[in-house]
N, C-alpha and C positions, 0 to 999 in steps of 0.2 A: 472865292475868291482864286483870281488866275496868276499861277506861279509863270513868270517868262522865264523858258530855258535857253539859254546863250547857245548862237550859231555860230560852228565853226565857218570858214571861207565856205562858201557855193549853196548855203541854207541850210543846210543840213547838222542833228546836233555831235555833240564829240563825241569818236567812238572809245571805250574803257580797252583799257589794256586787256588782252588771253588772260593772263592769270588770276585779274580779279574775277573777271566775269566766270572762270571755272570754281572758285572759289565761290561764293554768290551759287551757285548751281548745286552745290555738295553742302552748303549750311542746308539750303530749302528742301535737300531728298531728306537729311537727316532729321529734319524737322516733323517732315512726313509721314517716315515711311513708318513711328509706333503708329497712327491714325491709320496708314493704311493695312498694318500686321493685323491693328483691333477688330479692322473692318471685317477682312479676309480670315482669319481665325479665331475668333473671340474664345479667351480664358476662360478652361471647363469649368472652371467654379464660379464661373456668374453664372450658371444655367444650373449645374448638379449641386450648389450648394445651397439652391435657395427650395425648401420642399413646398411653397404654394406655388410657385413656376410650372415645379416637376407636376403638383398633383392638375395641374391647368391641361397637362399633357396628357395624361396617361391617363386609363378608363378607373383606376383604384387608387386607394392610398396606401395599400401593399407595396402594391409595384412602384410608385413615388417615391416610397420609403427607401427602401433597394435599388433606388436609382440615385439617392442623397448620399452626395460623397461632403464632409465638412473637411474644412482647411486643415482647421486643428489637430482634427481624427489622423488625417493624409500626412500631414506633418511629423506625427510620431511617430507612425509605422516606419519597417522597415521597410518600405518604396517610399520614402518619405522625400525623397532627394530623387527620385526619377519622374520624368513629364508622364504624362498622360498615355501619350500618343506612342511610349515604346512598351505596351502594353494593348491598346484600344486604335488599332489604324482604321484610317480612312472615318474620322470622327471630323474630319477638317471645318467642313460647312454646315448649316443648320438652314431648315433642317436637315437631320442624320438622312442619308440613303442608308438604310437597313441591308438592302441588298450589295450594298460594295463595302460593308464594314464586317470588321473582323477583329478578334480579340485574342491574341497570343495565348498562345498555353504556356504554362508552369515550366515545365519541361526545356521549352527553349534556353534558360537562365540556369535553372535545376536539375541536372540531366541525370546529377549521381542519384538527388534524392527520388528521381520519376522510376531510375533505374532500380532500389531498392522497397517503393512503395507497390511496381508492378510484381513483385516477388512475395507481397505479403497478403492478408487477408483483405486486405481493403480495398483493394485493385477486382476483387468478384464481382459480380453483377449487383448491382444496387447496394454499393461500399460506398466507402467514406470516398473522397476526394479533396486535393489539396483545397479548400474551401472551407469545407466543413470543419475543417479542423483546423485553420489559418487564420479563418476569414476573409473578407475581399478586398477591402480599401483600409481596415484596420490592423493588418500584419504586424505581431508583434516580434523586434528584435530578439536575437537572441540573447544578451543583457538581458530584458526585460522578461524572458520566459524563466527565463535562472532564480528569479524573485519568486517570493513568497506569493506575491499579486498573481504572479505567471504561473504557477503551478499551482493557485487554484483558476486562474481562466480554461489553463488547458484540462485539469478533471469534470467543470462545467462543459465544455466542448464534448468531452467521450461520454458524461455517463446522460448526453440528451438519447446517444444509443444501449448504451452500456449502461442502463438505469440502475441494474440491481449491486454493481459495485461500485459505488458511490461509496466515499470514503464518512467514518461517520465522526466528529469533531473530535472525540474521543481517541481517533487513529494518529500517530506521532507524523506519518508523513501528508496529513491533511492538509497541513498548512506549509507545508517544506520542499517535497517532492512532488513530479510530474506525472503523468502515466507514461507518459513518453521515458520519464529516464525508468521507469522497469523492464517498460514491454517493448519499448523499440520506436525509435519516432518515426520510421518510414515501411521498414519490412517487419510488421507486429506479426506473429507467426501465434496459433494455439499452444498452449502451455504443452499438450499432448506432444508436439512438434520436436526431436530432439535439437533443433538449430535454434529453438524460442529461446531469445537471452530468459523466461521464466521458467524454463522446463529443470525439473532437478537436478540436469550434469552441472548446472550451466548455473545456476544460483551463488554459488560460489563466488565467481566472480562480479553476478551481477549488485549481488548484495553487498562483497566488498568493494564495491567501488566506492562506498562510504564508509561503510563499516572494517573497516581494513584491518584492525587489532581482532576482532571476534573471526574474522573470517580464515585468518593466517590460524586461530587454535584450532577453529571446526577443521580447516583440511585434514590434519593429521591423528584427528580423534578416532572413534569406533563409529561417529556418523559418518564425516567426511571421506575416509577411506570406503565406508560401506558406499558410499555414493559415488565413488570415483570408478569402481571396480564393477558398477553397472554397466559405464561405455567400454567397460571392456569384455567382450565375449566369451564365455567360459572363465573367467574370474570369480575367484571366492568371495562370495559373499559371509560374514562374520553371521556367529548364529546369533539369533534371534531377529534376522534384519529381513524382513521381508522383498523381495523384487519389485512385487507391486503398489507397497508403498515405502520409500526410502526417505529414511530422515534427513532430509533436508533443510533448509529455512523454514517452509510455509509450516512444513510436518508440527514444527512445535509453536511458532509464532501464529501462521495464518498469512495469508494473503492481505485483505480487505478486513479493516475493526482490530487492526490488533491494537493491543493493552499494551500502558509502561508500566515498568515496574514499580512505580507509585501509584497506579490507580488501584481502587479498590477493584477484586475480582482476579487481578493480576495470578494471585500464588495458585488461587483455586484451582484458573483454566490452565496452567504449568501440566498441574497434578494433571487435569483432565488427558493433556497430552500427552505426556508419558505412561501414564494408563493405559494409551489408547494402541500400541506398542507391548509395553509391560505390564502387561495385564495382573501375573502371579504375585509380583512387586507388589502393583497398585493397590491389591485387596491387603494386603499384610502392610503396608502405611497406614490404609484405612482403620485397623484392628489398635493404633498405635496412640502415646499420645500425642504424636505431632499430628498426624490424619485426622482426629477426632480433636482437633481445636485450627484449624484447616477449615475441617466441613463449619465449625461454628463461628469462622469468618476471622479468626485471629490472622491478622497484617506482620505479624511479630514471629512466627514460629518459622519453625525451619520445616521446607521441603525439600521435594526429588534435587533443583539445583543448588541449595545450599551445600547440601554434603555431597555431593557427584561432579558438579561445576555445574557450568550451561554452555560451553564452546570446548572444552579442554577434556572429554570423558572418557577413562580411559577404565578398561578390567579391574577390579579390586587387587590381581595378580602383576599386575603394571605399576612398575616402582612413579611412574610420574602420578597415576588416580589420587586424586585428592581422599580417598578409603583406603589406600592401599594400609598394609602393616605401619610403614615408616611416616606415613602422615597421619594416620585416620587420630592420631588425639590433637594434634593441630586441627583439624579440621572440625573435630567438637569441641575443643578451647575456642572456637571465635563464639558461642554462645553459653556453653558453660566453665567461665574461665576457671575456674576450682576442677574440674576433669583431673580424673586422676588415669594413670595406665590402666589400671583395672576398670575404673567406668567404661573406656576405651573401647572393651570388649565387648559390649554391648552390643546386640547382631537386632540389629531394627527389622529386619526383612523375615527372621525366623519362619517357616512353617512346620507347624508342630503335627501335622499328616506326613512331614519327609524324616522318616528314620534314619533313613541314610544320610542324609548330608547334616541336620541337625535329631542326634540320639537323644539329648540331654531333654531338651527342649520338647521333645515326642513323647517321651517317658512321664517327664514331669508333667502335663498337660494329659496322658492319658490318664493316670495315675490320682490327682486332683477330679481329673472326670468322673472317674470308680468312684471316690470318696463320696466326693458331690453327689452323687448319683445313689450310689449306698446309702447315704444316710437321710438322704430325703424320702428314700422305697422304706429303709426302716421304719421312722418317725411316720409314714404314711398310715403302712400298716396296722402299727401299735394304735393310731387315733385308729383306725377303722375296728379295730378290736376293742376297744372301748367306746366305742359310741354305739358299737354290738351289745355289750354289756348293758347298756345304762339301756338298751332300749328293752332287752330281756328283763332286766331288773323291774321297770316299769310296767312290762306285762304280769308279773308276778304277785306284783304289789309290796315286792323287798326293794329295800334302799340300802345302798351302803352310810348312807349321811349319818355320822356319829351322832345317839343318842343326849340331848344336853342336862342337865337336872332339873330340869322344871318338867323335862319327856317322862324321865322317870317317874315323879310323885305323880 
């Protein structure tokens, strides 16, 4: 069907007004712009979101999976709101010209973290780089890393190299604390470095970030003051404390594989940790009822921290001590509710070999030992002589067996 266009004078079609022509052109450009943009710069996920397509472009399946970027994974990551070209430059056309493409370093946005990383052990040759811990396209947000799932994910990333430091399920930190929370996320240093967050001189602050009450009590007790003195050259260390093994948090609780107070074996483990430094007291404890019951597996009998405290430990001469003369009865009454003042005079760590400090125990022990040895010696000699006489009588044919009336006949 032919449509007739009316003509103006002179046989020419009527001209549209200039404004109408410009409007029509603008509408046409707006309609064509998405199609043109799509044709020149296809969206990354159209190729990198299809594993089958990538498998056809690269030689191995492993390489294809490395190039796979699922939109839902990238969208949930810390970089979900960023365009791909923010990190990947020169990938605007397909196939990509690998000689003209670059991937921006993480330091271009995370300069402070990069500076800290370069000062830690992971910046050494063959050390861990950003993507080894954070991932590539599934980078976790800061909020997600503070969750239990984030803690587990961080531990999984770290134990790929530090497999010996994997936390068992019984560890209270297994589902709640990431490795970076203790070891620092970027400037990670070895424990023997005094700048490390897990060095003995810094553990009070590191552990105290979560355990404020315990850290505050520990700071002023015999263990805390000993650790603080280590950081001061020439400072006096409390007696019984070794500079080589100062009593910081991990000295008692360990570093990996900690037990909770309700976990079977916690009591015995704590006694062993205390015995590592306080060997003479551990020996006297092992001889006591408390020590023997603990060895047999009791979970209710008193151990070191029940009497001396856990994080506010002071010498017995200090009024703040739980075993000072002023507080000893109250401490005993936590278990022995009917305890009296005389009961509290009991010396649980009395050494029977120390005549200077424990004279009564010394003499009682040695007198009882002499009595016991003398008694067994006397009866031993008596038994030997009796057996010798029986042997002689047998050789002579005589006997001391009383004769009966039947024998007399």
